[in-house]
N, C-alpha and C positions, 0 to 999 in steps of 0.2 A: 473391435480389436483391432490396433493396428499392428502391421506386421514386426516380427521382430529383425533387429536390423542386422545385414551380414556382419559376419565377423570383420573386425578392421577396429581402427584407433581409435579410441573413445578418447573423451574429454576425462580427467579428473575429476572426482566430484567437487574437489575444493572450488575446481572453477568456476563452476556454479555459484559456488556459494560465494566464492570473489566479484561475478558480475551482479549478483543480486544488491549485494553492499555496493558499490559502486554507482548504479543505477538510483537507489535509493537513497543516495546522499542526496541527490535534487529533489526529493518529493518534499520533506516533510522540516528542511533546511533552516527556512525563516520563522518557524514558530517560535524559534528561543528568542528572534530579535523582536518580535510583534509591540513589547513595550517600546522599545526605541524606536522602533518606525513611526509607532501611532506617539511620541512626541514628536519626533522630527519632524513629520507631514501633520501633524494636529488633528488627527482623527480619531475616532472613537471606536472600542472592540469591533462594533460588525462592517467598519468601511477597513479597518486595518487587516478584519480576516479574510477581505478578498485576495491577501498574498499568497493566504495559502490556498481560499477555495478557487483562485484563478486558475491554478494548473489543477486541480482538482476536476472542476469542469472538463477541461481540455482533455484529459485525462481518460474522462467517461465520455465525451464525443470522440475523439481519435481512437477508440478500443477496437469499436467492430470494425472500423477499415482497415483497421492495423491487419485486425486477424484476415482479412479477404485479401490485402495487400501479401502475408507473410504464407497462407496458404498458395496463391498465384507466384511467389516471387522465391521464398525460400527462406526458411527461418534466420537459417546464420549470415546470408545476406543483409536481414533486415536490421538482426542482429549489430552490423555491423554501421550503415549507412546511419541508424539510429543513434548510437555513440557519438558518432565521429558529427553529426550536426546540432547534436547536445549543447558541444562547445560553442556556438554564436550564441544562442539565447542567456548564458551563462554570464558571458561575457558583455553583452546588451544592458543584462542587470547590473553588473560591477560598476557602471556609470549611471544609471539611470539618475534624472535629478529630478525628478517627482514620480508621485506613487500610482501615476497613468502609465507610465513608460515601465515601471516596474510589474507593472499588473500584466503589459502586455506581454514582457519578456517572461514573466512568470508561465503565461497563458501558451507562450510557445513550448516552452520547456513542456508544458502538458501536453503537447498535440506528439513531441518525439519520445516520452518514456515509454508508452507502451508498446514503442517496436521491437523494444528491449522484453518487458513485463512477458507480452504476448508472444511473440515470437518461441520467447526463452523456454516457456513452458510446452511449446506444443512440440518443440525440439525433445524435450526428454523425453514428452511421452510418447514420441514412435523414434527418439534417434539414439536412446541408451537402452541398452539388453535388460528385461525386465526384474533381473537378477540385482539390478544395480538400480532402476528404475526410482525406488521408496528413497533411499538414499540421496539421491540425485535433487529430486523435491524439495526432501527436508535439510540438503544442505543452501539451495536456493532459499527456501523462505527462513532460515538462520540467516543466512544474509541480506536476506533484507530487512529483517529485524535489529539486523548490525550496522545497518548502514543507513535504517530511522534515525537510529540512538545519535551516531558518530553525526549525521548531518548537523540534527540539530545542537550538540556539543560542539562541535568545533565552531560551529557558526558562532556559540554565543562567546566562547572563547577569544577567538580571534575580533570578533565586534568589541570585546571589553577590554584588547591592546589596542586598537583603531576606532574604525568606525565598520556599520555594517556593510560597508562597500565592498569591503576584501574579501566576506567570506564566499560571494559568487567566483571570485579567481579562484577559491577553493574549489567548487560546485566546476569550473572550465577544466580546471587539471583532473578533477575525478574524471570527466567525461572520456579526457584524452588517455587517458590511464586504461578504462573502460576497453575501447575500441581496440589498442592495444593488446589488450587481454583475450578478447574475442578473435582476433585474427590471428594470435600466436598458438592461443589454445585448445579453440572450441574449432573440431574438425568438419569437413564437409558431412552431407547429410548423408545417410547412406542408404532410409527409408523411405525418404520423402519423396510424392507425388503431386506436382503441381496440380491445381486445382484453378483454370483461367476460360473456364465454360461460364459467362454470367449465368446461366439457366440454372448449372450446378449449384452457384454462389447461391442463387435462388429459392432453389428447393433446399438447400443447407440452411439456410433461415429460416422457409415454412418449416421444416422439420423441427428445428429448434425451437423455436416459440411457440410448438406444440406442444412441447415435452415438458407435463407436470412439475419432473424432479428439477431439470436443469431450471427453471422458472421462479420455483421456490428457493431454489439455490440461490440465484441471484439478489430476490429479496432479502435472503438473509443476509446476501455482500450489503446492500445498499444500506440494513439497520446496525451492522455491526460496527463499519467504520463513521456511521454518523455520531455514533458513541465515542470511537476514538479520539476522532477529529475534533468533535465539541469538548468531551473533557479536557483536551491537554492545549487547546488555543484558549479556551476562558480559564484555565488553571492557572494557564501563564500568568495571565492579568491579575488574577487572583494572585498569587503570588509578589506578582511585582507592587502590589497596594501593601498599604497599610493593615495587619501589623508586620507583616513579613517582610517588605522593603528591597526584596531580592534584588540582584542587576542582573546583566544579560547573562555570562559566565556561570550564576549559580542556578538562573532557571535551566540554563542548558545543561546542568550536570542532575539536574531533575531527572532527566531524562533518561538519566542512569538506570531505569524502573525497566527499559526497554531491555538489557541486556538480561533480563531474566529473560526474558525471550527465548535466548540463544540456548538457555537451557531446556525450558518449555517445549519448543516447538522441536526437538528430538526426540524426549522422552511422548511427546503427544501421536509417535507415529506407531509404536506398538501398542498404546490407547487405545487407538483407532480403530487398530486390526482387533484387537480382545471383543473391547465395545460397539464400535459403530459411528457412524458420524451423527445419529440420534442421541446417543446417550452422550457425546463428546461435548456435543453441541449444549445440552442442558446445565453438564458440569463447568461449563465456560462460563453461560450466562450467570447462572449460581454466584460463581466466582467473583463477578464483572459488577454484579448488584450488590454484594456484599462490600465490596472496595467501594462501591458510590457510597452507600451508608457512610462511612468509617470515614471520607473525606469531610463528611459535614462537621466533623468535630473541629477544634482550633489548634491545637497542638501541631506543630509543624512536621515531626515525625510522623505521626499517624496519619494526615497527611496526605504525605509521600508514600505511605506504606500502604493506603487506599488506591492510591494511583497506580501501582504497582500491582498488585491483584487485579484494580479494574483492566488494565494492559494483558495480563497474562492469561486472564478470560477470553479479551479480542483475538489473542495470536493462535489459543488453541483452538477458536474460534473458524479463524482462520483457515488453519491448516484442515477444518472437516468440512469446510467449502470446498477448498479449492480439491481435495478429494473426491469431492459427490461432484466437483464439475466435470472431473475426468471420466467418474466412472457412469455420467447420467448418459453418457454420449457416444457416438463408434463412430463418426468421421466428421471431417468440417472442424477439425479442433481446435484451429485457430480461431475461425470464427465464433467456435463456442465461449472459446476463452474470451474474446473479444467482446461476447454480451454480457458475463459474469462480469467484467472490469468497467463496463458500462455502468452498467447496477452499484457497485462498488464504490468507484471515485464519485459517482452521481450522488450517493449519499455523502460523502466528504464535503463535496462542493453546497449541496444544500445545510449542512449542518455549519460552514462557516459564517452562514449569513444565518440561519435561524437560532443558530446556537449563542451567536452575539448579540444577536434582540436581547433575546433571551435572558441573556447577562448582564446588558443592559438597564433592563427593565429590574428586575427582581436579584442581580446577584447570584451567585453560588448555589442561596436555597433554591432558587427559582431552576436553576441549570438542573440541577440533580435526577427531578424527577422524568425532564424530561430527557433527560437520557437512559433513567430505568427503564420508564416506557419503551424507546426504541429497543432496549434490551429483550424486553419481555416479547414482543411482536418477533422479535428476531426467531426467538425460543418457538412460538408457534408456528411460522414460517416452515421453518424447520420439522418441526416434530410432527406437521400433519402434511407437509410438502414433500418430505422424505420415506413415509410410509412405503412398505415395497420394494424398499432399494435396497441391492445388495450392501451389507454393508452399516 
């Protein structure tokens, strides 16, 4: 278990919400732009999905290494450098002349985003007093949900009034603001103990890879983000086509369903404490499966309602999985978080391609069974992998 931080100045809970919001503005922002990007670059759903998939792949690949860096270098310092450097690929994306350059910029963003996510989760686990820790984690996750919505919504809104390049100027500004907030409001670590011995890193890695509960959590993470990204990448394209013909601002507004996560995530904390991660995961999967079934109907309000239920289920599943990560380890927490994010965003990268091809081949009716299958596998992984785990 992590040591209790000595008494001293601690960051207000809202700081973690703000940092989560500002970093997650970058993650999914192009999702509402996919129909516009497909038109401008003359590509299909699978190819244009790579704009999201490139970031997800980079986040997956960088997360374990970021965990090692944060364990050795310090959580706050890692957050500051990551936010500062994120300004550069956002500026490159804003002037990208081709899909290849845009994908390269998005890949670079994905390499840096885990510097905030992984380090901040470990910071909360070690440098926030136990009585405030659950609230800080809940605030961070709520911020990521809000950032996921605002990135999509604001990008769609900006693109509707100009072109998609301007959306990336917005992301550069958000990253600069994230650096300023972290520098001003995130106190230096009090409980941090650097791990710079490569042998200790390898020992921690071996311990984690032999931890069945952590491996099950990684599988759950892979499958739930596979579902979420597959749902909204392809649903955006469905709603831009007949009979809906939604524009970028309208498709961006559809992501308002993410705002439900701002309500669902704080509620999930007491539910997790009372029922445990396994029960929470099963309830989450049930909600998402039901939501996907509803999206098979034609009326737009029902489609959006089904998407909302799907998203809320995934948010609850993510809360359960994040709790399971910290519960299943006692050391090298940044590395454990990095391994989880490797799996989590690996699921998103795979889904960006696989769901795109399935949508091209069979439309939404073929995509839904793929996503439901992913959810059912997540339920099985959590149900069997978390047996005997506390909570």
